[in-house]
Legacy VTK file of the C-alpha trace (Angstrom):
# vtk DataFile Version 3.0
C-alpha trace
ASCII
DATASET POLYDATA
POINTS 428 float
-9.357 -0.547 9.144
-12.419 -0.416 6.881
-11.167 0.995 3.559
-14.748 1.229 2.271
-15.735 3.491 5.150
-15.816 7.107 3.871
-14.743 8.307 7.332
-11.538 6.248 7.454
-8.592 8.571 8.082
-10.641 11.791 8.138
-10.648 12.348 11.907
-7.357 12.567 13.774
-8.872 10.876 16.837
-12.051 8.982 17.636
-14.687 11.351 19.058
-15.952 10.917 22.592
-19.622 9.901 22.589
-22.002 10.435 25.509
-25.605 9.275 25.623
-27.770 11.966 27.230
-31.346 11.805 28.523
-32.067 8.250 27.590
-35.302 6.746 28.876
-34.366 3.989 31.339
-36.581 0.895 31.505
-35.536 -1.780 33.980
-36.308 -5.467 33.736
-36.540 -7.712 36.796
-37.262 -11.349 37.549
-39.859 -12.073 40.230
-40.179 -15.351 42.141
-43.638 -15.290 43.705
-46.780 -17.422 43.576
-47.976 -16.463 40.096
-50.709 -19.101 40.259
-52.234 -17.604 43.407
-52.064 -14.096 41.946
-53.575 -15.246 38.636
-56.425 -17.052 40.386
-57.106 -13.963 42.508
-57.330 -11.806 39.372
-59.715 -14.240 37.666
-61.911 -14.349 40.790
-62.050 -10.558 40.820
-63.056 -10.498 37.164
-66.016 -12.782 37.890
-67.348 -10.529 40.656
-66.505 -7.065 39.265
-67.358 -5.488 35.892
-64.110 -3.522 36.011
-63.577 -0.035 34.601
-62.644 1.444 31.255
-59.334 3.300 31.308
-56.820 2.831 28.489
-58.203 -0.636 27.741
-60.070 -1.273 24.506
-61.894 -4.442 25.269
-60.372 -6.527 27.993
-60.842 -6.036 31.731
-59.270 -3.459 34.068
-59.914 -4.039 37.784
-61.433 -1.242 39.840
-59.980 -2.490 43.141
-56.493 -3.327 44.320
-55.310 -6.882 43.856
-53.698 -6.638 47.302
-57.189 -6.885 48.803
-57.866 -10.177 47.006
-54.877 -12.232 48.182
-53.571 -13.442 51.533
-51.882 -10.920 53.799
-48.524 -12.680 53.490
-48.643 -12.690 49.681
-49.848 -9.074 49.606
-46.952 -8.005 51.816
-44.423 -9.914 49.702
-45.798 -8.477 46.447
-45.759 -4.942 47.824
-42.172 -5.369 49.032
-41.086 -6.693 45.622
-42.645 -3.761 43.748
-41.070 -1.191 46.075
-37.752 -3.032 45.886
-37.818 -2.988 42.077
-38.404 0.772 42.199
-35.417 1.109 44.523
-33.245 -0.890 42.123
-34.396 1.324 39.261
-33.663 4.580 41.109
-30.227 3.338 42.211
-29.279 2.406 38.647
-30.483 5.712 37.169
-28.796 7.734 39.924
-25.477 6.071 39.146
-25.890 6.710 35.413
-26.704 10.433 35.719
-23.852 11.029 38.167
-21.440 9.479 35.659
-22.198 12.278 33.165
-21.637 14.993 35.771
-25.214 15.631 36.883
-26.142 16.180 40.511
-26.492 12.904 42.384
-29.718 12.006 44.180
-29.077 11.392 47.890
-31.140 11.157 51.047
-33.684 8.983 52.790
-36.226 8.209 50.069
-39.692 6.933 50.942
-41.436 4.868 48.262
-45.225 4.548 48.259
-47.604 2.619 46.016
-50.218 4.897 44.442
-52.208 2.077 42.887
-52.084 -1.573 41.864
-54.587 -3.023 39.405
-55.057 -6.048 37.169
-55.437 -6.269 33.390
-56.864 -9.187 31.420
-56.695 -8.943 27.622
-58.273 -11.624 25.459
-57.488 -12.031 21.772
-57.879 -8.688 19.962
-57.946 -6.580 23.159
-55.478 -3.698 23.474
-54.563 -0.588 25.477
-54.283 2.795 23.766
-51.356 5.143 24.310
-51.397 6.692 27.773
-49.281 7.936 30.662
-49.598 7.521 34.448
-49.444 9.689 37.574
-46.531 9.384 39.979
-42.793 9.007 39.500
-42.522 5.399 38.301
-44.892 2.837 36.843
-44.519 -0.815 36.048
-46.073 -4.059 34.937
-45.688 -7.593 36.280
-46.667 -10.334 33.839
-48.647 -13.216 35.334
-49.483 -14.861 32.006
-48.190 -13.868 28.561
-50.992 -15.660 26.718
-48.820 -16.546 23.722
-45.675 -18.554 23.047
-44.053 -15.398 21.642
-44.450 -13.590 24.963
-46.163 -10.308 25.801
-45.472 -6.973 24.106
-45.288 -3.432 25.486
-44.620 -0.432 23.211
-43.192 2.973 24.166
-43.499 6.317 22.343
-40.488 8.574 21.824
-40.941 11.311 24.495
-39.314 13.893 22.212
-42.370 13.862 19.932
-45.147 16.434 20.284
-47.836 13.898 21.264
-45.770 11.973 23.797
-47.595 13.312 26.847
-51.170 12.848 25.698
-53.514 9.901 25.514
-53.935 8.838 21.925
-55.408 6.181 19.668
-52.190 4.214 19.225
-52.808 0.548 19.881
-50.257 -1.104 17.643
-52.352 -0.968 14.470
-50.655 2.112 13.002
-47.616 1.092 10.975
-45.462 3.947 12.287
-46.199 3.247 15.925
-46.302 -0.495 16.353
-43.646 -2.198 18.436
-41.922 -3.853 15.489
-41.367 -0.509 13.772
-40.081 1.054 16.979
-37.777 -1.872 17.623
-36.364 -1.742 14.101
-35.641 1.990 14.316
-34.352 2.292 17.886
-32.987 -1.121 18.828
-35.270 -1.619 21.812
-34.577 -4.644 23.961
-36.911 -6.533 26.266
-40.192 -4.981 25.132
-41.257 -8.068 23.226
-41.122 -11.672 24.301
-41.974 -10.767 27.906
-42.722 -13.815 30.061
-44.655 -14.653 33.204
-42.679 -13.582 36.261
-40.956 -10.681 34.482
-41.368 -7.128 35.739
-40.736 -3.825 33.930
-40.287 -0.439 35.641
-40.306 2.843 33.684
-41.010 6.584 34.189
-44.704 7.355 34.690
-44.499 10.168 32.116
-43.402 7.749 29.373
-46.268 7.175 26.957
-46.891 3.502 26.208
-49.472 1.236 24.629
-50.290 -2.448 24.284
-50.974 -3.738 20.752
-53.907 -6.098 20.136
-53.348 -9.426 21.844
-52.773 -12.278 19.394
-52.654 -15.238 21.779
-55.292 -17.881 22.334
-54.936 -17.594 26.121
-55.561 -14.252 27.895
-52.724 -11.879 28.684
-52.830 -11.253 32.458
-50.747 -8.614 34.200
-50.553 -6.378 37.251
-49.806 -2.672 36.746
-48.799 -0.158 39.389
-47.744 3.433 40.055
-45.297 4.671 42.690
-44.218 7.969 44.115
-40.990 8.841 45.930
-40.222 11.659 48.333
-37.169 12.693 50.293
-37.914 12.361 54.019
-34.407 12.759 55.414
-31.004 14.160 54.495
-28.169 11.663 54.078
-24.910 11.572 52.169
-25.943 8.418 50.335
-29.219 7.004 49.008
-31.415 4.810 51.202
-34.966 3.557 50.713
-37.856 3.119 53.077
-41.580 2.458 52.960
-44.353 3.588 55.283
-43.523 0.528 57.409
-39.801 1.237 57.787
-36.483 0.769 55.984
-36.439 -1.441 52.903
-33.863 -4.237 53.102
-30.981 -3.997 50.597
-31.778 -7.482 49.337
-35.399 -8.568 48.786
-36.216 -12.256 48.495
-37.860 -13.160 45.200
-36.557 -10.109 43.299
-33.602 -10.066 40.902
-32.482 -7.177 38.710
-31.873 -8.369 35.128
-30.819 -5.293 33.165
-31.505 -1.668 32.346
-32.538 -0.820 28.795
-31.829 2.758 27.650
-34.321 3.922 25.028
-34.382 6.966 22.721
-30.802 8.188 23.331
-29.558 11.676 22.497
-25.964 10.976 21.534
-23.452 13.791 21.968
-20.210 13.609 19.985
-17.173 15.665 21.054
-13.738 16.015 19.487
-10.991 18.600 18.993
-9.918 19.857 15.569
-6.181 20.357 15.131
-6.519 22.476 11.994
-7.297 26.153 12.580
-8.427 28.966 10.315
-5.920 31.803 9.914
-8.358 34.162 8.152
-10.865 34.848 10.906
-12.409 38.316 11.299
-10.919 40.343 14.136
-12.782 39.689 17.378
-12.216 43.262 18.529
-14.498 44.487 15.754
-17.480 42.625 17.204
-17.329 43.263 20.947
-20.418 45.484 21.032
-22.879 42.629 20.611
-23.375 39.103 19.285
-23.604 38.472 15.560
-24.765 35.530 13.449
-23.903 35.697 9.748
-22.870 33.642 6.777
-19.195 32.671 6.937
-17.112 35.205 4.971
-15.358 34.034 1.815
-12.045 33.393 3.579
-13.649 31.138 6.193
-15.791 29.345 3.595
-12.673 28.692 1.489
-10.844 27.224 4.506
-13.838 25.009 5.295
-13.792 23.597 1.756
-10.036 23.062 1.574
-9.882 21.408 4.998
-12.953 19.196 4.349
-14.374 20.479 7.610
-17.966 19.479 6.847
-16.835 15.912 6.133
-15.229 15.717 9.567
-18.402 17.026 11.197
-20.356 14.320 9.390
-17.925 11.637 10.531
-18.173 12.894 14.105
-21.935 12.510 13.727
-21.314 8.963 12.481
-19.432 8.206 15.712
-22.566 9.113 17.670
-24.746 6.960 15.393
-22.602 3.935 14.429
-25.295 2.296 12.295
-25.393 5.248 9.886
-23.238 5.243 6.774
-22.667 8.873 5.797
-22.571 9.739 2.126
-20.101 12.594 2.251
-20.758 13.766 -1.294
-24.514 14.022 -0.719
-24.418 15.690 2.693
-26.433 18.871 3.072
-27.102 21.348 5.822
-26.277 24.895 6.812
-23.569 26.775 8.682
-23.322 30.237 10.205
-20.554 32.203 11.905
-21.149 33.341 15.488
-19.173 36.272 16.876
-19.762 36.698 20.609
-18.397 39.342 22.989
-16.858 38.339 26.301
-19.511 37.808 28.960
-22.326 37.195 26.478
-25.111 34.998 27.894
-27.854 33.647 25.655
-31.033 34.354 27.596
-33.309 31.757 25.995
-32.620 28.149 25.151
-33.328 27.305 21.528
-33.245 24.463 19.052
-32.823 24.642 15.308
-35.722 24.258 12.909
-34.962 21.322 10.620
-36.759 19.195 8.060
-36.038 15.880 9.809
-35.941 16.503 13.582
-35.475 12.824 14.456
-32.298 12.453 12.384
-30.850 15.955 11.963
-27.765 16.940 13.951
-26.673 20.395 15.038
-23.395 21.480 16.552
-20.865 24.113 17.575
-17.223 24.384 16.450
-15.194 26.935 18.426
-12.638 28.674 16.196
-11.360 31.201 18.745
-12.042 31.930 22.390
-13.913 29.883 24.960
-17.610 29.034 25.284
-19.866 27.180 27.675
-22.459 25.230 25.715
-25.562 24.346 27.729
-27.674 21.398 26.578
-31.220 20.901 27.879
-33.483 17.857 28.057
-35.542 17.591 24.823
-38.200 15.283 26.306
-41.300 17.453 26.492
-43.190 15.567 29.256
-40.207 15.724 31.622
-40.153 19.492 32.059
-43.511 19.735 33.849
-42.797 16.703 36.029
-39.306 17.876 36.988
-40.568 21.358 37.869
-42.802 20.007 40.646
-40.947 16.890 41.811
-37.369 17.188 43.169
-36.782 13.431 42.824
-37.864 13.444 39.169
-35.690 16.502 38.571
-32.576 14.677 39.818
-33.370 11.482 37.925
-34.537 12.825 34.579
-34.414 16.582 34.029
-30.888 17.926 34.469
-29.020 20.158 32.041
-25.447 19.553 30.857
-22.654 22.138 30.527
-19.769 21.698 28.053
-16.573 23.737 28.439
-15.516 24.410 24.831
-12.132 25.894 23.980
-10.487 26.645 20.648
-10.859 23.686 18.282
-13.626 22.014 20.315
-16.502 20.502 18.332
-19.774 19.241 19.804
-22.481 17.605 17.674
-25.868 16.583 19.076
-29.434 15.823 17.887
-31.316 18.841 16.585
-34.193 18.090 18.990
-31.967 19.050 21.950
-32.386 22.584 23.312
-29.185 24.602 23.768
-27.759 27.985 24.742
-24.250 29.469 24.890
-22.223 31.678 27.200
-18.986 33.361 26.116
-16.262 33.093 28.753
-14.170 35.362 26.516
-14.620 37.003 23.122
-15.266 34.066 20.816
-15.849 33.063 17.213
-17.599 29.791 16.422
-19.326 27.961 13.610
-22.884 26.779 14.213
-23.900 23.981 11.850
-26.840 21.747 10.987
-26.510 18.408 9.175
-29.534 16.660 7.659
LINES 1 429
428 0 1 2 3 4 5 6 7 8 9 10 11 12 13 14 15 16 17 18 19 20 21 22 23 24 25 26 27 28 29 30 31 32 33 34 35 36 37 38 39 40 41 42 43 44 45 46 47 48 49 50 51 52 53 54 55 56 57 58 59 60 61 62 63 64 65 66 67 68 69 70 71 72 73 74 75 76 77 78 79 80 81 82 83 84 85 86 87 88 89 90 91 92 93 94 95 96 97 98 99 100 101 102 103 104 105 106 107 108 109 110 111 112 113 114 115 116 117 118 119 120 121 122 123 124 125 126 127 128 129 130 131 132 133 134 135 136 137 138 139 140 141 142 143 144 145 146 147 148 149 150 151 152 153 154 155 156 157 158 159 160 161 162 163 164 165 166 167 168 169 170 171 172 173 174 175 176 177 178 179 180 181 182 183 184 185 186 187 188 189 190 191 192 193 194 195 196 197 198 199 200 201 202 203 204 205 206 207 208 209 210 211 212 213 214 215 216 217 218 219 220 221 222 223 224 225 226 227 228 229 230 231 232 233 234 235 236 237 238 239 240 241 242 243 244 245 246 247 248 249 250 251 252 253 254 255 256 257 258 259 260 261 262 263 264 265 266 267 268 269 270 271 272 273 274 275 276 277 278 279 280 281 282 283 284 285 286 287 288 289 290 291 292 293 294 295 296 297 298 299 300 301 302 303 304 305 306 307 308 309 310 311 312 313 314 315 316 317 318 319 320 321 322 323 324 325 326 327 328 329 330 331 332 333 334 335 336 337 338 339 340 341 342 343 344 345 346 347 348 349 350 351 352 353 354 355 356 357 358 359 360 361 362 363 364 365 366 367 368 369 370 371 372 373 374 375 376 377 378 379 380 381 382 383 384 385 386 387 388 389 390 391 392 393 394 395 396 397 398 399 400 401 402 403 404 405 406 407 408 409 410 411 412 413 414 415 416 417 418 419 420 421 422 423 424 425 426 427
């Protein structure tokens, strides 16, 4: 027991913490002829001026690398890229089903939308951008530096996450080191030849200026997936037929979950005996300041301190200063059958760190939580595979004493299964 921890002994039980709507990035090891691929890229660069896309300086091929290598190597490379996408989808499907979301099943066909080469010399970079398709990835042929290659991702909950921007690693708030320090990213720096990353195409990313003396050489690609048959499980195929469950030269290393939205849930044993009568508020919903009796109970029971410590459980690296905590709280009185028509999120001063929550004092609510990642909504609306992998909502059955705390960037709405009274709070 940590006696210096201000939360020691405040909560009767450790809250349950769930990580919602993380951004999965998978890392794979590829055993293929990197020398032959590298030589093919360098030959292409000599004969083609390339095109300007996200690259600032450097060279971006305007033709597929598959056309520049032997048929056997092209087939093996294509199979490896599709297989890595299958590994990614399988891992994400398992993760979302574990939190109660609908599982992706069926016969899934994977198709390459494009495969191109990038060569960055010292000082060359790629500005922030996104890709078409469901998944994108990069295979490193040559890191160009002893420290390995670097790839930076932008938090998709920010307003600019779906647009191309000037970020190239120069800005202090957007370089990879700052992101890594604030979010604990793993595997985005120190990337070596033969390593492959797969990530959602809607995830904005950029490459900071190359610092190596040798060029950074990589292959980038986009993929799409579509359901072509109904099955009770998940199986993958390409335009040439079923993909084998095990692909030679491809090994899954790990899945990194970026930008988590941690949900903390616990049950309060102490109840308030001075609540307003629910029968007086059955004509419509009300939001108001807690009356004096409720406010007095909150102070005497140190309720806000327990909310803060529940928040701490969802963010273990934080060290809450209970005396300095600030925020706001309101009392919700909801009639039976009430359904909030629009999803909302609270306006706060610090959206990346603020936490909001619901504490049910009487009755029973369903709290709906919605994906806060702005680029996902448009993609999920038009792509059923993306919707199952990334864009599902979560329902929480909340009875008397239930407390749920979650990031203020998350959208939410409530339904009253019966006449209910709850506290809605914000902690900053």
